[in-house]
N, C-alpha and C positions, 0 to 999 in steps of 0.2 A: 314950906316943907312937905305940908299935908293940903291934900284938897279931898273931897268927897265927891262922888261921881252919882250920876242919875239914879245908877241903880244901887247908891247906898255903899259903894266901895270906898275903904279909907287907903288912899294912895300917898307913899314915899317917895321921893326920887331927889338924887344928890344929896341925901343927908347924912348927915354922920351923927352917931350915937356915942356918947362920951363915957355913957355910965348903962350899968346894968339896965335892961329895960324888960317891965315884964307887961303883960296884958292877960288879965284873969276876970273871970266873972264877968264879961263885958259882953252885951246884945245890943251896942250901938249899931254896929256895922253888919252887912253881908258878907263880908271878905276884905283882904287884905293884899295890896299889891307895894312891893319894896323893888326899886328899879336904883342901881348904881349908888347903892348904900354901904354906908361902913359901920359896922358895930364891934366898938373897942370893948365890949363888956360882953356876957350873957343876954341874949335875946330869948325871952320863954312865953309861952304860951298854956296858961294852968286853967283850967275847970272852965272850958271855954265849949261853946258852940260857935263853929267856925264857919256854920253856913256854907257860903257858895265854895270859900275855899282860902290859900293863903299863896299868893306867887311871888318869887323871888329872882330877879334878873340883874347879873353883872353885880352881885353884892359880896364884900368881902365880911367875913365872920373872924376875928383875932381869936375870939373864945368859941364857946359851944352855943348852939340854939338846941331850945327844949321844948317839947309838945307832951304835955302831961295833962291825963284824964278829960282830953279834948273828943268832942263830938263835934260830926257832919254829915248830913241827910240829903242835903241841898243836890239839885239838876245841876249839869254845868251850866257855868255863865260867861258866855263868849266875851264879855267886856275884861273878866277876869285871868279866864286862861289862854283865849284866842283857841290856836287849834290843839293846845294842851287838854285834856279831859280829865286829868287827876285832880284831887284836891288839893296836894300839896305839891308844888313845882319848883324844882332848883334848877335854872337855867344860868351855864357861866358865872359859876360861884365860885369861893373859894371860901372853906371852913378849916381852919388853922387847928380847931379842937374836935369838938364831937356833934354831930346830930344825935341825938336822944328822943326816939317817941316812946311813949312808957305810958299804960294804962294799969290796973291791977286785975288779979284774979278772978273777982268777980263780977267787975264792971272793967272789961277791955276799953282801951279808945276805938272809938267807931272812926273810920277815916273811910267814907263813902265809895270815892272813885280813887282812892289808892293814891301813889306816889310817882313823882316822875323826876329821875335826877339825870340830867344831860350837860354834857361838856363841863365837868364840876370835878372840882378837887376838892378831897376832904382825909382829914385826918383818922377819923374813926367813926363810926356807925353802930349804934348800940339800939335794938329794937326788941320790945317786948309787951307782949299782952296787949294787940290791936288787932283790929278786926276790920280788914279792907273788904268790903262788899261788892265792888265792881273794879277792873282794870289792874288790880294788883300794883306790883313794886317793879319799876321800870327802871335801871341804870344803864346807862350808855352813854361811851365815848368820854367815860369819866375815869378819874384814879382814886383808889382807897389807900393810904399810906399803910396806916398800922395794925387795924382790926374791924372787922365787920361781925356783928353777935347778933343773930336773930333768934328770938326763941320765944315760944309758949305765945303763940298767934298764928291768924287764921287770915289766911290771902287767897279769895274767892279769884274767879274769872282768868284773868292770862298767869296770875300765879308770879312767882319770882324772877324775873330775866334779866340777867348780866350779860351784855353786849358792846364788843369791841372797847371794852374798858381795862385796865390795869388795877387788878386786886394785890397789893405788894404785901398786906397784912393776914394774920391768921383770918380764916372764916369759917365760924360755926353757925351750923342751922340746926335747931334742937327743938323737938317737937312741936313741930307746925303743920297746919293743916291746909292743902294747899291745891289748888288745879294742875299746875305745873311748876316746874324748877328749869329754867335754861340756861345753859353755860354755852355763849355762843361768841365766836371769834375774840377770845379774851384770853389774857395773861394772868395765869396764877401763880403766885412766886412763894407763898407758904403753906402750911398746911392748912387743908381744909376736912371739915368734921360734918356729916351729916347722922342727925340722931334723933330715931324715934319718929312719933308723928305719922302724916299719912299725905301720900300726893295723889289726887284723885286719878290723874291721867298720866303723865312722864315727865323723868328725867332724863333731860337730853344736852349731851355735849355733842357741838358741831364746831369744827374749826378752831380749837382753843389749844393753849399749851399749858399744862401743869406740872410747875418746876419740881413739887414737892407730894409727898403723900396726901391721896386721898380717901378716906375713910368713910363708908356708911354703912350704918349699925342699926339694922331691926326697923328699917323705913317700908313702909308699907307701898307701894306704887304699882301702878297697872302697867306701864313698860319703862324699861331702860334702852336708850337709842344713843348709840356711840359712832359717831361719823365726822373721819377726817379729825381727829383729837390726837393731841402729843402729850401721851403721859409719862415723866422725864423719871418719875419713881413708880411707888405702888398706886394701883388701884385696887380695894378691897370691899367686897361687900362681904358683909356678917347678918345673915339673917335671924341671929337669934343674940340676945343683949340677958344672959342670966343673972346679972347683976340686979337689974331692975326688971326683971321676970318679965320681958315683951319680946316680940319676935313680930316679924316682915320683911317684904324683900317685892322683888319684881315677878310682875305676871308674865311679860314677855322681855325676852333681850334680843338686841338687834345689834352687831359690830360688822362695822365696815370702814376700812381705807384708815386705820389708826395704828399709833404707834405707843408699845407698852414696854418701856426700856427695862424697867423691873418687876414686870407682870401684872396681870391680870386675875382675878380670884374673886370667885364665889362660892362661900361655902355655909353651910347651915349651923356649922358650929356646935352640932348637938348630934351627937352618935346615934342615939335612940329616936331622932324625929326629922327626917327629911323635910326639906322648905319645899314646897308644891309650887309649879308654876307650868304655864301653858305652853310656851313654847321659845326656843334658841335658835336664832338666825345666824348665821357667821358666812358672811359674805366675802369671801378672800379676795386678795388681789397684791400686787407686790407692793402697794403701801401699808400693808397689814403685817407687823411686827412684834416678836415678843412671846413670853407666856401669855396661854389662856388656859386658865384652870376653873374647870366647874366638878364640886365637892360636893357629895351628901344631898343629891335636890331626885325629886320625883316631877319627871314632866308629862302633865295631861294630854298633849297633842300630840308635838312633833320636834325633834332636832333636825334641824335643815343646814348640810353644809355645801356651798356653791362658790364657784370660781375656782381660782389657782390660787393655793397657799404655798408662796413662795419661800417666808421668812419668819413664821409665826409656830410656834410648838404648842398642840392644842390636846389639853387633856381633860379627859371625862372620868372621873374617879368615884365610886359608890353611886351610881346614876341608875335609876329606872325609868324608861321611857315607852309610852304606848308606838311611837313612830320613829323611826331613824331614815331618812331621806338624803342621800348623796346625789346630788344630780347636777351633772356636767361640771363636775368637780376635779380636780387635779390637784395630789397632793406632792409636793417636791420638797417637802420640810419635814415633819415628824408629827404623829398623832397616834396617842394610846388611850383605847379603852381600859378601865380597871374596873372589875366587878361591876359590869355593865350586864344589864339585862332587861326584859322587857315588864310591864308594870300591869299588863290588859292579857286578859285569857283568850279572848275569843277574836279579836279584831285587830292585832297588833302587827304591824309591817317592817322589815329590813329591806332597804329599797338602796340600790345602786345601779345606778343609770348613767349611760355615755359619760364614765370617772375612772380616773386611774390613782387609785390609793396610794399606789407609791409606799414609803415607808411608814405602815400603819402598824401598830402592836396592840393585840389583845390579850391581857391578861386576867385570868379568873374568871371570865366570861358566860353567861348562858346564854348562845346565840339560838338555840333550841327553841326557849320562851317565845320566840316571837314566831306567830303563827303562821304569817306570810310573807315568804323571802321573793322578793324581786330583783334579779340581777340580769340587766341586759346591756350590752357593749361596752364592757367594762373590762380594766384590767386590773388583777388580783395578786401576781405572781411574787410581789415585793413584800406579802405580808408574814409577820412574825407574830409567834404567840406562845402560851404557855399554858396549861391548865385551861381549856378551852370546852366548852361542851357546843360542838357543831349542830347546825341545823341537821333536821334530817333529810336528805339528798331528795326525797319524794315531795318536800314543800316547795322546792325552788321552782318559781313560776307557773303557779297552780291557776292563774288568772289567765294563762294562753291556752289556745286549744292544743290540745295532746295530739293531735295528729298531722299539725301543721310544720311544714319540714323545717321551715327558718327556726320557727321556735324550738325543734328538736336540736340542731346543728347549734343554736345557741347555748342550750342548756349542756349539752356535751362540751363545749369549748368551757364554760363555765366549771364544770366537773375536772375537766384535762387541768384548768389551771390551779383549782384546790388538792388535786393529786399532788401536783409539784412542791405548790407550798407546803404540805405535810412532809414530802419528803424530805427539802432543805430544813424543814424544822425537827428532822429524825422523830418523825411522829409515824411509825410502821402502820399500825391498826388502820389511823384514819386514811393513810395512804392505800391501804388496801379496799378499804371502803368507798372512798371516792374512785378508784381505780375500774372495780366492779360496776359501781352504777354508770360509769363512763362506757364503759364497753356495753351496757344494759340499751342505754341511749344508741349508742352508736347502733345497736342491732336493729331500731326504730327508723334508721335511714335508709336500710340496704334495700333493696328492691327484688334482687334474685334471692328464690325459694331456698338455696343451698345455704347461703351466707346466713339468711336470717335464722334458716333451722340449727346452725352451728353454734351461733349465738345465744339463742335462746336456750338451746340443750344447757351449753355450758351453764348459765344463770339459774336454770331451776336444778340442776344436777348440783353444782358446787358453787354456786353464786360467784361465777367467774373467778373461783380460786380461793375464795376466804370461807366456804362452806360454813355459812351463818351467821349471825349479828347484823344482817343487812335488811332493812325494812323499807 
């Protein structure tokens, strides 16, 4: 049943354990290997230095397997892990009850090289007060039936990765400190909650489906990356948890090719204090759909909209940003800016290049708060607005040479479109303003002295018909 290898590993193969089996306070072996074993009752490792690690392959657990107050600080042992580098490994196993890994608040269980679960079916996983120094926790091609609960733990290196797996039960990740959280090509059927803690790098969603609500509360993380994910219910990020007096959110958001059936929303959840992040990028395609709502945020660098928006409704509410850049962007659906303005006095920019804004709405926005207005080769004529403070026309394309004919013609076309937009929105004052500036810019195109004289005379005498108020 048992044999001891040259590297002092205890190997059990084709064995049946009919009673509860406890391994505790034992330093006889450098590690354990179990292959094709059946455990009729609980298997426990307690107060144990597991040295090189523990390896399970094609084992059946009719009850639970427990790791309590264990330590491991050794280097990989090829005889034990083979190509697997983790300290604790499950390959092609079935656990009918629970995998429990636990330590305590003052002395967590130290799993030197992390945990690997591959091609394994588990009823429930509970992890608390553990410290994975290397390799993190990797779950691949596996199924968790009822619950996955991990809290008060530190997972370095690759962090927590769930790939090509089915998580049918409730998933809670609370107050963990990790480098990454990755949800890749997996299906999640129940509610998911991420609460508190810090992710040093990114939370990543790639090619997965989420059939119930996904809630993220006050989790500090460097990046939120969503690519080809299918959210059937809500994806909500709240950057403030007032009950526990904690706050946190992403520094960068990137969204592409994803479905949000009941919406994506990120909100500061605090009227007086906006969450600050660096950049939001939305790469719109035909595969992007649903409502995307950004509320109560300060953007230190840029909002970037690119691609073609066919089926998503995007809303920026109570947002201040240094720059907004709509570059090669076409909007065939809906975009709303509500209480939108610049947060930078000297070097902010509002950029629209090679874009069609389509059905874009501005409500209670201060576009004049942006210092640099760059609009080139774009269509603005379907814009709707109310209570907007337009940018001063003299700010448009200051970066281009003022005597360049192409630049002059481009600016006149922008002013012409804004004139039409103002008229369609029943805004007579701004209609007259943009009309006057359009004629002033048109005068710079004329080569004949007589034409230029008449247009310039009209400008200096009565501002092309509006006599004052034009700067």
